[in-house]
Short mmCIF file of the C-alpha atoms (twelve columns), coordinates in Angstrom:
data_MODEL
# 
_entry.id   MODEL 
# 
loop_
_atom_site.group_PDB 
_atom_site.id 
_atom_site.type_symbol 
_atom_site.label_atom_id 
_atom_site.label_alt_id 
_atom_site.label_comp_id 
_atom_site.label_asym_id 
_atom_site.label_seq_id 
_atom_site.Cartn_x 
_atom_site.Cartn_y 
_atom_site.Cartn_z 
_atom_site.pdbx_PDB_model_num 
ATOM 1   C CA . MET A 1   -7.560  -18.911 -0.703  1 
ATOM 2   C CA . SER A 2   -8.173  -20.257 2.801   1 
ATOM 3   C CA . GLU A 3   -7.972  -23.787 1.366   1 
ATOM 4   C CA . LEU A 4   -4.273  -23.282 0.589   1 
ATOM 5   C CA . PRO A 5   -1.707  -24.494 3.147   1 
ATOM 6   C CA . ALA A 6   -0.143  -21.928 5.456   1 
ATOM 7   C CA . HIS A 7   3.228   -20.398 4.640   1 
ATOM 8   C CA . ASP A 8   6.008   -22.388 6.310   1 
ATOM 9   C CA . TYR A 9   8.146   -19.769 8.049   1 
ATOM 10  C CA . ALA A 10  10.424  -22.567 9.290   1 
ATOM 11  C CA . LEU A 11  11.957  -22.564 5.799   1 
ATOM 12  C CA . ILE A 12  13.595  -19.181 6.463   1 
ATOM 13  C CA . LYS A 13  15.570  -17.649 9.312   1 
ATOM 14  C CA . VAL A 14  12.971  -15.208 10.570  1 
ATOM 15  C CA . ASP A 15  15.331  -13.644 13.112  1 
ATOM 16  C CA . ASP A 16  17.694  -12.694 10.286  1 
ATOM 17  C CA . TYR A 17  14.914  -10.610 8.781   1 
ATOM 18  C CA . PHE A 18  14.322  -8.936  12.126  1 
ATOM 19  C CA . SER A 19  18.027  -8.100  12.259  1 
ATOM 20  C CA . ALA A 20  18.004  -6.701  8.711   1 
ATOM 21  C CA . LYS A 21  14.991  -4.516  9.525   1 
ATOM 22  C CA . ARG A 22  16.436  -3.561  12.915  1 
ATOM 23  C CA . LYS A 23  13.068  -4.294  14.463  1 
ATOM 24  C CA . ARG A 24  10.965  -7.347  15.168  1 
ATOM 25  C CA . GLN A 25  8.463   -6.723  12.401  1 
ATOM 26  C CA . PHE A 26  6.765   -9.828  11.005  1 
ATOM 27  C CA . ASP A 27  5.695   -9.852  7.337   1 
ATOM 28  C CA . TYR A 28  2.418   -11.596 6.551   1 
ATOM 29  C CA . ILE A 29  0.256   -11.785 3.412   1 
ATOM 30  C CA . ALA A 30  -3.483  -12.102 4.080   1 
ATOM 31  C CA . SER A 31  -4.863  -11.660 0.554   1 
ATOM 32  C CA . GLN A 32  -3.921  -12.124 -3.065  1 
ATOM 33  C CA . GLY A 33  -4.579  -9.943  -6.090  1 
ATOM 34  C CA . CYS A 34  -5.999  -6.491  -6.710  1 
ATOM 35  C CA . ARG A 35  -9.209  -5.289  -8.344  1 
ATOM 36  C CA . PHE A 36  -7.757  -2.126  -9.813  1 
ATOM 37  C CA . ARG A 37  -6.113  -1.225  -13.118 1 
ATOM 38  C CA . CYS A 38  -2.913  0.759   -12.438 1 
ATOM 39  C CA . THR A 39  -0.873  0.673   -15.644 1 
ATOM 40  C CA . PHE A 40  2.510   0.461   -13.890 1 
ATOM 41  C CA . CYS A 41  1.558   -2.710  -11.986 1 
ATOM 42  C CA . ALA A 42  1.549   -6.317  -13.202 1 
ATOM 43  C CA . ASP A 43  -1.390  -7.325  -10.981 1 
ATOM 44  C CA . PRO A 44  -4.119  -6.536  -13.567 1 
ATOM 45  C CA . THR A 45  -2.421  -9.001  -15.927 1 
ATOM 46  C CA . VAL A 46  -1.404  -11.633 -13.358 1 
ATOM 47  C CA . PHE A 47  -4.603  -11.726 -11.299 1 
ATOM 48  C CA . LYS A 48  -7.067  -10.505 -13.963 1 
ATOM 49  C CA . ARG A 49  -8.257  -7.871  -11.467 1 
ATOM 50  C CA . GLY A 50  -9.384  -10.589 -9.066  1 
ATOM 51  C CA . TRP A 51  -8.903  -10.453 -5.289  1 
ATOM 52  C CA . TYR A 52  -9.069  -13.218 -2.673  1 
ATOM 53  C CA . GLY A 53  -8.557  -13.069 1.083   1 
ATOM 54  C CA . LEU A 54  -7.839  -15.471 3.938   1 
ATOM 55  C CA . HIS A 55  -10.614 -16.037 6.441   1 
ATOM 56  C CA . PRO A 56  -10.199 -13.711 9.470   1 
ATOM 57  C CA . ASP A 57  -10.353 -16.612 11.962  1 
ATOM 58  C CA . ARG A 58  -7.497  -18.367 10.161  1 
ATOM 59  C CA . MET A 59  -5.469  -15.141 10.203  1 
ATOM 60  C CA . ALA A 60  -5.969  -14.689 13.942  1 
ATOM 61  C CA . ARG A 61  -5.070  -18.331 14.626  1 
ATOM 62  C CA . GLU A 62  -1.925  -18.309 12.479  1 
ATOM 63  C CA . LEU A 63  -0.680  -14.949 13.723  1 
ATOM 64  C CA . THR A 64  -1.242  -15.952 17.348  1 
ATOM 65  C CA . ASP A 65  0.852   -19.077 16.735  1 
ATOM 66  C CA . HIS A 66  3.548   -17.091 14.916  1 
ATOM 67  C CA . HIS A 67  3.658   -14.510 17.715  1 
ATOM 68  C CA . ARG A 68  4.086   -17.230 20.299  1 
ATOM 69  C CA . ARG A 69  7.017   -18.631 18.316  1 
ATOM 70  C CA . TYR A 70  8.798   -15.507 17.022  1 
ATOM 71  C CA . ARG A 71  7.832   -12.876 19.641  1 
ATOM 72  C CA . PHE A 72  7.567   -10.014 17.156  1 
ATOM 73  C CA . ASP A 73  6.480   -6.489  18.078  1 
ATOM 74  C CA . GLU A 74  4.587   -5.628  14.911  1 
ATOM 75  C CA . ILE A 75  2.896   -7.217  11.906  1 
ATOM 76  C CA . ALA A 76  3.396   -5.736  8.435   1 
ATOM 77  C CA . PHE A 77  0.609   -6.875  6.126   1 
ATOM 78  C CA . GLN A 78  2.158   -7.073  2.661   1 
ATOM 79  C CA . ASP A 79  -1.168  -7.289  0.818   1 
ATOM 80  C CA . GLU A 80  -1.714  -5.235  -2.309  1 
ATOM 81  C CA . THR A 81  -4.887  -3.747  -0.823  1 
ATOM 82  C CA . PHE A 82  -5.657  -4.935  2.717   1 
ATOM 83  C CA . PHE A 83  -8.720  -2.653  3.032   1 
ATOM 84  C CA . THR A 84  -10.479 -3.973  -0.096  1 
ATOM 85  C CA . SER A 85  -13.504 -5.247  1.852   1 
ATOM 86  C CA . ARG A 86  -14.841 -3.175  4.759   1 
ATOM 87  C CA . THR A 87  -16.814 -6.159  6.081   1 
ATOM 88  C CA . ARG A 88  -13.755 -8.392  6.074   1 
ATOM 89  C CA . VAL A 89  -11.581 -5.753  7.755   1 
ATOM 90  C CA . GLU A 90  -14.100 -5.480  10.581  1 
ATOM 91  C CA . GLU A 91  -14.172 -9.279  10.887  1 
ATOM 92  C CA . ILE A 92  -10.363 -9.282  11.078  1 
ATOM 93  C CA . ALA A 93  -10.430 -6.683  13.855  1 
ATOM 94  C CA . ASP A 94  -13.064 -8.709  15.733  1 
ATOM 95  C CA . ALA A 95  -11.018 -11.897 15.323  1 
ATOM 96  C CA . PHE A 96  -7.849  -10.226 16.624  1 
ATOM 97  C CA . LEU A 97  -9.690  -8.812  19.629  1 
ATOM 98  C CA . ALA A 98  -11.342 -12.164 20.391  1 
ATOM 99  C CA . ALA A 99  -7.981  -13.955 20.152  1 
ATOM 100 C CA . GLY A 100 -6.312  -11.423 22.444  1 
ATOM 101 C CA . LEU A 101 -3.671  -10.732 19.795  1 
ATOM 102 C CA . ASP A 102 -2.050  -7.695  21.400  1 
ATOM 103 C CA . VAL A 103 0.323   -6.730  18.567  1 
ATOM 104 C CA . ALA A 104 0.600   -3.531  16.523  1 
ATOM 105 C CA . TRP A 105 0.091   -3.818  12.768  1 
ATOM 106 C CA . THR A 106 0.451   -1.854  9.549   1 
ATOM 107 C CA . ALA A 107 -1.747  -2.460  6.518   1 
ATOM 108 C CA . THR A 108 -2.088  -1.240  2.940   1 
ATOM 109 C CA . MET A 109 -4.917  1.042   1.885   1 
ATOM 110 C CA . ARG A 110 -5.985  2.829   -1.290  1 
ATOM 111 C CA . ALA A 111 -6.860  6.508   -0.910  1 
ATOM 112 C CA . ASP A 112 -10.409 5.980   -2.197  1 
ATOM 113 C CA . GLN A 113 -10.877 3.180   0.345   1 
ATOM 114 C CA . GLY A 114 -9.575  5.340   3.181   1 
ATOM 115 C CA . ALA A 115 -11.809 8.253   2.222   1 
ATOM 116 C CA . ARG A 116 -14.866 5.967   2.543   1 
ATOM 117 C CA . LEU A 117 -13.925 4.359   5.869   1 
ATOM 118 C CA . ASP A 118 -16.138 5.303   8.783   1 
ATOM 119 C CA . ASP A 119 -14.814 6.407   12.148  1 
ATOM 120 C CA . ALA A 120 -16.342 3.412   13.948  1 
ATOM 121 C CA . LEU A 121 -14.305 0.940   11.879  1 
ATOM 122 C CA . LEU A 122 -11.064 2.887   12.266  1 
ATOM 123 C CA . ALA A 123 -11.618 3.067   16.033  1 
ATOM 124 C CA . LYS A 124 -12.170 -0.706  16.187  1 
ATOM 125 C CA . CYS A 125 -9.098  -1.368  14.033  1 
ATOM 126 C CA . LYS A 126 -7.022  0.780   16.363  1 
ATOM 127 C CA . ARG A 127 -8.265  -1.215  19.367  1 
ATOM 128 C CA . ALA A 128 -7.276  -4.359  17.454  1 
ATOM 129 C CA . GLY A 129 -3.728  -3.091  16.892  1 
ATOM 130 C CA . LEU A 130 -3.740  -0.924  13.744  1 
ATOM 131 C CA . ARG A 131 -1.064  1.772   14.084  1 
ATOM 132 C CA . ARG A 132 -0.573  3.051   10.535  1 
ATOM 133 C CA . ALA A 133 -1.767  2.606   6.971   1 
ATOM 134 C CA . MET A 134 0.347   2.566   3.825   1 
ATOM 135 C CA . ILE A 135 -1.262  4.474   0.957   1 
ATOM 136 C CA . GLY A 136 0.017   4.375   -2.607  1 
ATOM 137 C CA . VAL A 137 -0.251  7.978   -3.779  1 
ATOM 138 C CA . GLU A 138 2.303   7.431   -6.587  1 
ATOM 139 C CA . SER A 139 2.180   11.002  -7.936  1 
ATOM 140 C CA . GLY A 140 1.276   14.519  -6.804  1 
ATOM 141 C CA . SER A 141 0.048   15.319  -10.308 1 
ATOM 142 C CA . PRO A 142 -3.661  14.782  -11.093 1 
ATOM 143 C CA . GLU A 143 -2.715  14.447  -14.774 1 
ATOM 144 C CA . MET A 144 -0.189  11.724  -14.005 1 
ATOM 145 C CA . LEU A 145 -2.673  9.897   -11.787 1 
ATOM 146 C CA . GLN A 146 -5.018  9.809   -14.769 1 
ATOM 147 C CA . HIS A 147 -2.176  8.774   -17.076 1 
ATOM 148 C CA . ILE A 148 -1.323  5.722   -14.930 1 
ATOM 149 C CA . LYS A 149 -5.030  4.970   -14.280 1 
ATOM 150 C CA . LYS A 150 -4.603  5.096   -10.533 1 
ATOM 151 C CA . ASP A 151 -8.289  5.994   -10.159 1 
ATOM 152 C CA . ILE A 152 -7.808  8.120   -7.055  1 
ATOM 153 C CA . THR A 153 -7.770  11.873  -6.439  1 
ATOM 154 C CA . LEU A 154 -5.504  13.989  -4.260  1 
ATOM 155 C CA . GLU A 155 -8.610  15.035  -2.344  1 
ATOM 156 C CA . GLN A 156 -9.107  11.377  -1.378  1 
ATOM 157 C CA . VAL A 157 -5.478  11.199  -0.231  1 
ATOM 158 C CA . TYR A 158 -6.022  14.281  1.948   1 
ATOM 159 C CA . ALA A 159 -9.261  12.856  3.357   1 
ATOM 160 C CA . SER A 160 -7.669  9.474   4.161   1 
ATOM 161 C CA . THR A 161 -4.632  11.031  5.818   1 
ATOM 162 C CA . GLU A 162 -6.694  13.456  7.878   1 
ATOM 163 C CA . ARG A 163 -9.038  10.658  8.983   1 
ATOM 164 C CA . LEU A 164 -6.126  8.498   10.096  1 
ATOM 165 C CA . ALA A 165 -4.567  11.423  11.946  1 
ATOM 166 C CA . ARG A 166 -7.862  12.108  13.717  1 
ATOM 167 C CA . HIS A 167 -7.656  8.612   15.216  1 
ATOM 168 C CA . GLY A 168 -3.992  8.953   16.124  1 
ATOM 169 C CA . LEU A 169 -2.965  6.608   13.318  1 
ATOM 170 C CA . GLY A 170 0.092   7.128   11.161  1 
ATOM 171 C CA . ALA A 171 0.257   7.178   7.377   1 
ATOM 172 C CA . ILE A 172 2.954   6.060   4.965   1 
ATOM 173 C CA . LEU A 173 2.358   7.826   1.657   1 
ATOM 174 C CA . ASN A 174 4.278   6.098   -1.124  1 
ATOM 175 C CA . PHE A 175 5.344   8.011   -4.242  1 
ATOM 176 C CA . ILE A 176 6.929   6.810   -7.485  1 
ATOM 177 C CA . VAL A 177 9.144   9.130   -9.514  1 
ATOM 178 C CA . GLY A 178 10.146  8.751   -13.141 1 
ATOM 179 C CA . PHE A 179 6.871   7.679   -14.720 1 
ATOM 180 C CA . PRO A 180 7.142   8.057   -18.502 1 
ATOM 181 C CA . ALA A 181 4.882   10.887  -19.646 1 
ATOM 182 C CA . SER A 182 3.812   12.061  -23.054 1 
ATOM 183 C CA . ARG A 183 6.651   13.488  -25.193 1 
ATOM 184 C CA . THR A 184 4.650   16.689  -25.521 1 
ATOM 185 C CA . ARG A 185 3.709   17.134  -21.884 1 
ATOM 186 C CA . VAL A 186 5.300   17.249  -18.457 1 
ATOM 187 C CA . CYS A 187 3.043   16.246  -15.578 1 
ATOM 188 C CA . ARG A 188 3.836   18.617  -12.727 1 
ATOM 189 C CA . PRO A 189 3.063   17.796  -9.083  1 
ATOM 190 C CA . ARG A 190 0.501   19.675  -7.018  1 
ATOM 191 C CA . TRP A 191 0.906   17.788  -3.767  1 
ATOM 192 C CA . MET A 192 0.954   19.597  -0.429  1 
ATOM 193 C CA . TRP A 193 0.640   18.054  3.033   1 
ATOM 194 C CA . PRO A 194 -2.910  18.562  4.362   1 
ATOM 195 C CA . PRO A 195 -2.705  21.413  6.922   1 
ATOM 196 C CA . ALA A 196 -4.874  19.428  9.358   1 
ATOM 197 C CA . CYS A 197 -2.166  16.756  9.475   1 
ATOM 198 C CA . ALA A 198 0.705   19.095  10.367  1 
ATOM 199 C CA . PRO A 199 0.435   18.424  14.156  1 
ATOM 200 C CA . SER A 200 0.911   14.695  13.491  1 
ATOM 201 C CA . ALA A 201 3.811   15.159  11.040  1 
ATOM 202 C CA . PRO A 202 6.057   12.699  12.969  1 
ATOM 203 C CA . THR A 203 3.542   9.940   12.142  1 
ATOM 204 C CA . LEU A 204 3.641   10.748  8.413   1 
ATOM 205 C CA . LYS A 205 6.259   9.255   6.095   1 
ATOM 206 C CA . SER A 206 6.703   9.553   2.332   1 
ATOM 207 C CA . PRO A 207 9.035   6.954   0.807   1 
ATOM 208 C CA . PHE A 208 9.998   7.489   -2.835  1 
ATOM 209 C CA . SER A 209 10.793  4.756   -5.335  1 
ATOM 210 C CA . ILE A 210 11.902  4.850   -8.964  1 
ATOM 211 C CA . SER A 211 9.524   3.813   -11.733 1 
ATOM 212 C CA . VAL A 212 10.414  0.529   -13.427 1 
ATOM 213 C CA . LEU A 213 8.751   -0.607  -16.651 1 
ATOM 214 C CA . ILE A 214 7.696   -4.087  -15.579 1 
ATOM 215 C CA . PRO A 215 7.014   -6.635  -18.356 1 
ATOM 216 C CA . ALA A 216 3.330   -7.268  -19.148 1 
ATOM 217 C CA . THR A 217 2.246   -3.927  -17.674 1 
ATOM 218 C CA . ARG A 218 0.091   -1.551  -19.684 1 
ATOM 219 C CA . LEU A 219 2.569   1.281   -19.035 1 
ATOM 220 C CA . ARG A 220 5.409   -0.653  -20.632 1 
ATOM 221 C CA . MET A 221 3.233   -1.663  -23.581 1 
ATOM 222 C CA . ASN A 222 2.206   1.952   -24.137 1 
ATOM 223 C CA . CYS A 223 5.812   3.133   -24.003 1 
ATOM 224 C CA . CYS A 224 6.825   0.509   -26.547 1 
ATOM 225 C CA . ALA A 225 3.960   1.546   -28.819 1 
ATOM 226 C CA . MET A 226 5.025   5.207   -28.584 1 
ATOM 227 C CA . ALA A 227 8.682   4.307   -29.265 1 
ATOM 228 C CA . MET A 228 9.625   5.735   -25.866 1 
ATOM 229 C CA . PHE A 229 11.187  2.444   -24.795 1 
ATOM 230 C CA . SER A 230 12.785  -0.509  -26.531 1 
ATOM 231 C CA . PRO A 231 11.752  -3.914  -25.147 1 
ATOM 232 C CA . ILE A 232 15.004  -5.337  -26.544 1 
ATOM 233 C CA . ARG A 233 17.543  -2.743  -25.409 1 
ATOM 234 C CA . SER A 234 15.539  -1.834  -22.287 1 
ATOM 235 C CA . LYS A 235 16.745  1.757   -22.463 1 
ATOM 236 C CA . PRO A 236 14.357  4.661   -21.790 1 
ATOM 237 C CA . GLY A 237 13.898  7.421   -24.315 1 
ATOM 238 C CA . PRO A 238 14.365  11.170  -23.687 1 
ATOM 239 C CA . ILE A 239 11.512  11.807  -21.273 1 
ATOM 240 C CA . SER A 240 11.129  14.908  -19.102 1 
ATOM 241 C CA . ILE A 241 9.767   14.216  -15.612 1 
ATOM 242 C CA . THR A 242 9.230   16.617  -12.711 1 
ATOM 243 C CA . SER A 243 8.248   15.344  -9.281  1 
ATOM 244 C CA . ALA A 244 8.372   16.759  -5.751  1 
ATOM 245 C CA . VAL A 245 6.560   16.837  -2.427  1 
ATOM 246 C CA . ALA A 246 6.195   19.947  -0.272  1 
ATOM 247 C CA . LYS A 247 5.929   19.706  3.504   1 
ATOM 248 C CA . PRO A 248 4.033   22.072  5.827   1 
ATOM 249 C CA . GLY A 249 5.574   25.461  6.548   1 
# 
């Protein structure tokens, strides 16, 4: 991937994006693909569960140049899974520190990856600018997580969030509502905020998005096979979905 030319940000009006976001947050993609098999996502089909990342030195060089030009306050890494490789993440942190890139950044993380991260790496990432991690929880129902083949557990979500909070790092926990379930079953949520994270509640966010049956995804194929969805009419069938998140207290 490092052999590809750099993105040419001169082709867009970067300041217009800052205005739309109401903050000088710079979007950057440092890797391509995903090694996992979530049925609602097109990545397993598009990238064949492959993953490729830019070299950390190139990232530090490009972002230093971009920062000099656009004077942003934060970097938002729009990778599918930024924390795929622990070794690479540490190399990225080292490269940022060596380059003197004094900018805050947010990166994507799977719950199973976060649960395995050691305190030494998180501490180094924080010194290098990490301020929060975005974790795709998707559902508070263990049954639904199995249904969409997310391959994480709620216990891993709790562990990741608590570990981030212990280092003073924020967490953005993304949920998706409206996943088609079996006609004979409703997947009910069991999500509760980890009590240990209550003191850092201001650093926790939970955006919700609506499930969309994307073409070429396993979820859409399964729905078509079960006559829950028509690929021609694109209208969902009568599906019962329950989803919620409970906060502390």
